[in-house]
C-alpha positions as MATLAB code, in Angstrom:
seq = 'MKKLSETSSGERGIICDIEGDTRFLSRITSIGMTPGCPVTVLQNERKRPLLLFSRDSMIALNREECGKIMIGGTGK';
ca = [
       0.333   -0.083    0.151;
       0.725    3.152   -1.125;
      -0.331    7.257   -0.404;
      -2.092    8.072   -3.273;
      -0.039   11.570   -3.668;
       3.310    8.880   -4.444;
       1.788    7.186   -7.445;
       2.816    8.131  -10.649;
       1.549    8.994  -13.738;
       0.135    5.798  -15.769;
      -0.849    3.894  -12.382;
      -3.532    1.817  -11.288;
      -4.451    0.809   -7.971;
      -7.855    0.033   -5.408;
      -8.480    1.975   -2.934;
      -7.342    0.579    0.531;
      -8.156    3.015    3.185;
      -9.276    7.165    3.236;
      -8.347    8.384    7.156;
      -9.246   12.809    7.715;
     -11.659   14.210    9.914;
     -15.748   13.498    8.798;
     -15.701   16.441    6.705;
     -13.210   14.945    4.332;
     -14.531   11.699    4.788;
     -17.818   12.347    3.756;
     -17.068   14.789    0.424;
     -14.528   12.170   -0.852;
     -17.378    9.313   -0.029;
     -19.597   10.849   -1.865;
     -17.718   11.798   -5.391;
     -17.573    7.733   -5.238;
     -14.022    7.088   -3.697;
     -14.867    5.212   -1.588;
     -12.669    1.674   -0.553;
     -12.986   -0.681   -3.462;
     -13.054    1.734   -5.854;
     -10.459    1.381   -8.717;
      -8.592    4.650   -9.521;
      -6.044    5.360  -12.107;
      -3.702    8.610  -12.069;
      -4.258   10.561  -14.862;
      -1.351   13.193  -13.983;
       0.736   13.420  -10.618;
       3.205   16.602  -11.761;
       4.667   18.485   -8.667;
       3.198   20.984   -6.346;
      -0.297   20.552   -8.805;
      -3.122   19.201   -8.239;
      -3.735   15.168   -9.267;
      -5.642   14.419  -11.630;
      -7.566   10.898  -11.203;
     -10.480    8.736  -13.258;
     -12.591    7.106  -11.126;
     -16.037    5.507  -11.955;
     -16.483    7.061  -15.122;
     -15.225   10.385  -13.852;
     -11.631   12.763  -13.835;
     -11.365   13.610  -10.503;
      -8.938   16.369   -9.458;
      -6.913   16.243   -6.047;
      -4.735   18.092   -3.477;
      -1.718   16.801   -2.709;
      -2.403   16.470    0.997;
      -5.627   15.497   -0.334;
      -4.185   12.660   -2.012;
      -1.726   12.197    1.287;
      -4.645   10.718    2.974;
      -6.408    8.113    0.852;
      -4.373    5.183    0.715;
      -4.594    1.911   -2.568;
      -3.177   -0.708   -3.054;
      -2.764   -2.829   -6.192;
      -0.777   -0.483   -8.231;
      -0.114   -1.111  -11.267;
       1.169    0.326  -14.998;
];
């Protein structure tokens, strides 16, 4: 397992765990990012938000938020 913020462009994985306060958990799960959800990192450039593809949606998350999301089963 590793943090979503540590992945590189093109990597895929499954969300294993999401940490954070109730507000963050509520917001992130309301857009469909829940444990067991597949995720593809489209773009991960340093000092910029991560661009993700998940559940037929493109999502941009800031780096701090991505540090709270753990993924496993990564691969290109």
